[in-house]
Steps between C-alpha positions, in 0.01 A plus 500: 500500500554149623619310796871491579696215348750457784477492878788589727497309830719425800564130566396407855757217518821663383398868515599532135334702225279313248359620171201287393312502169128554568383305196699179552592522871864419425790662680676729255776619732629427846746718687620352828501723806826666586665322788715688746871441476642238736153377589417823683766448764724779617878485494534406868261206462694379197826517697343303786385231256848489349658461845256219585582319176872544563471363855296203379756422228781520755312263732447247220867524408612437861269195523647357180857560620421320828341214308808466278729490805282232658490315167880480489507357853234241418676392182828464689329282766341281233835461328672401826228242573533352150878490534472320836252249353731436206792429734294263716366290215719218382602472141393164356709546187378594159140438399444180304462542128164389357682264263659316794163421657416229244 
C-alpha cells in the first residue's frame, strides 16, 4: 500500500522509546527508559551510604561544636584585653562640643 507513517526507535542517549513521523521527521512521542528503583543499588548498599552520610554529619557537627567552644574562649580573651585597655587609658573628661571650638 504505502510506506509506514511512523518509525519506532530506541534513543541511544537515554535508552528511551521514540516514535518519529516519517514524513516530517518530528518526534511524536518519547517514553523515557524505566530506571531501577534506588539507582539500582541493593538494600545493603543503601544502608552503607546512609551510615556514611550519618557519620559525616556527626563529624561536621562535632567540628562546629568545637569551633563554638573555641569562639567563646576567644571572645572572652578579647573582652578581657579591651577591659584592661580601658582601665589603663586615662579619661581626659568629656569630648569638646563643636560649638565650643569657635
